[in-house]
C-alpha positions as CSV (number, residue, x, y, z in Angstrom):
1,X,114.8,117.2,108.5
2,X,111.5,119.2,108.4
3,X,109.9,116.0,109.9
4,X,112.2,116.0,112.8
5,X,111.9,119.7,113.3
6,X,108.3,119.5,113.5
7,X,108.3,116.5,115.8
8,X,110.5,118.6,118.3
9,X,108.4,121.7,118.0
10,X,104.9,119.8,118.1
11,X,105.3,117.2,120.9
12,X,102.4,114.8,121.0
13,X,101.5,115.4,117.3
14,X,101.9,112.8,114.8
15,X,104.3,114.0,112.3
16,X,105.4,111.7,109.3
17,X,107.3,112.3,106.2
18,X,106.6,110.8,102.7
19,X,108.0,111.4,99.4
20,X,106.9,111.1,95.8
21,X,110.3,109.4,94.7
22,X,111.2,108.3,98.3
23,X,114.0,105.4,98.1
24,X,113.9,103.2,101.3
25,X,117.4,102.3,100.8
26,X,118.7,105.9,101.2
27,X,120.9,106.4,104.1
28,X,120.7,109.7,105.9
29,X,123.9,111.6,105.7
30,X,125.9,112.5,108.7
31,X,125.5,116.2,108.0
32,X,121.8,115.8,108.6
33,X,122.4,114.1,111.7
34,X,124.7,116.9,113.0
35,X,122.2,119.5,111.8
36,X,119.5,118.0,113.9
37,X,121.8,117.7,116.9
38,X,122.6,121.4,116.7
39,X,118.7,121.8,117.5
40,X,118.9,119.3,120.4
41,X,117.2,116.6,118.3
42,X,118.3,113.1,119.0
43,X,117.9,111.5,115.6
44,X,116.8,107.9,116.0
45,X,116.9,107.0,112.3
46,X,114.6,107.5,109.3
47,X,113.6,105.2,106.6
48,X,112.4,107.3,103.4
49,X,108.9,106.1,102.5
50,X,107.0,106.6,99.4
51,X,103.7,108.2,99.5
52,X,100.5,106.3,99.6
53,X,96.8,107.4,99.0
54,X,96.2,106.2,102.5
55,X,98.8,108.8,103.8
56,X,96.7,111.4,102.4
57,X,93.4,110.3,103.7
58,X,94.9,109.9,107.3
59,X,96.8,113.4,107.4
60,X,95.0,116.3,108.7
61,X,97.8,118.6,106.9
62,X,100.1,117.9,104.0
63,X,103.1,120.0,103.5
64,X,105.3,120.2,100.4
65,X,108.5,121.9,99.9
66,X,108.4,122.6,96.3
67,X,105.3,123.8,94.4
68,X,106.0,121.3,91.8
69,X,105.3,118.5,94.3
70,X,102.3,120.3,95.5
71,X,101.0,120.9,92.1
72,X,101.4,117.2,91.4
73,X,99.5,116.2,94.4
74,X,96.8,118.7,93.9
75,X,96.2,117.2,90.2
76,X,96.4,113.5,91.4
77,X,94.4,114.0,94.6
78,X,91.9,116.9,94.2
79,X,89.8,115.4,97.1
80,X,92.5,116.5,99.6
81,X,93.2,119.9,98.4
82,X,91.9,121.6,101.5
83,X,94.7,120.2,103.6
84,X,97.7,120.5,101.1
85,X,100.2,123.5,101.5
86,X,103.5,124.5,100.6
87,X,105.3,124.6,104.1
88,X,106.5,128.1,103.7
89,X,103.1,129.5,102.5
90,X,101.5,127.8,105.5
91,X,104.1,129.3,107.8
92,X,104.3,132.6,106.7
93,X,101.8,133.3,103.9
94,X,104.7,133.6,101.5
95,X,104.3,131.3,98.5
96,X,107.8,130.0,97.9
97,X,109.9,126.8,97.3
98,X,112.1,125.6,100.2
99,X,115.5,124.5,98.9
100,X,116.3,120.9,100.0
101,X,119.7,121.4,101.6
102,X,120.7,117.8,101.1
103,X,122.6,118.3,97.9
104,X,124.6,121.1,99.5
105,X,127.6,121.2,101.9
106,X,129.3,123.6,104.5
107,X,127.8,127.1,104.7
108,X,125.2,126.7,102.1
109,X,123.9,123.5,103.8
110,X,123.8,125.4,107.1
111,X,122.0,128.3,105.5
112,X,119.2,126.3,104.0
113,X,119.0,124.1,107.1
114,X,118.5,127.3,109.4
115,X,115.9,128.7,106.9
116,X,113.9,125.2,107.1
117,X,114.1,125.4,110.8
118,X,112.8,128.9,111.0
119,X,109.8,128.0,108.5
120,X,109.2,124.9,110.8
121,X,109.0,127.1,113.8
122,X,106.6,129.5,112.1
123,X,104.4,126.6,110.9
124,X,104.2,125.0,114.5
125,X,103.3,128.4,115.8
126,X,100.4,128.5,113.3
127,X,99.3,124.8,114.1
128,X,99.4,125.5,117.7
129,X,97.3,128.7,117.5
130,X,94.8,127.0,115.1
131,X,94.5,124.1,117.4
132,X,93.9,126.2,120.5
133,X,91.5,128.4,118.7
134,X,89.5,125.3,117.5
135,X,89.4,123.9,120.9
136,X,88.2,127.3,122.6
137,X,85.3,127.4,119.9
138,X,84.3,123.7,120.8
139,X,83.7,124.9,124.6
């Protein structure tokens, strides 16, 4: 969901999602499609894709939802430390895990989905600010 939220909030930016344990046969549940539609996002499908070293090389920023995943990547790929962040930390300066709402239903799913959208909004604002500032510095 974070990928789709960020794509909507950052048009023209190449946003892609990878997973440490991604299963390409995984089908996105209808509740996710519905949650995206609630944010006026037309879902066009998603194939879970395992993370590759080349993804890390190509990315300008790498966001993790959970500190456990961030620590794994930091240990395994220290050459990319400067672009790895917990998404919530990047967005608001609060080092916290974001609960993956996929295993919940009903109001709990909605609550975590809304939290994720808010964090993505904050992260997008941060990215837009940093990008516009770096463009002005180059002029």
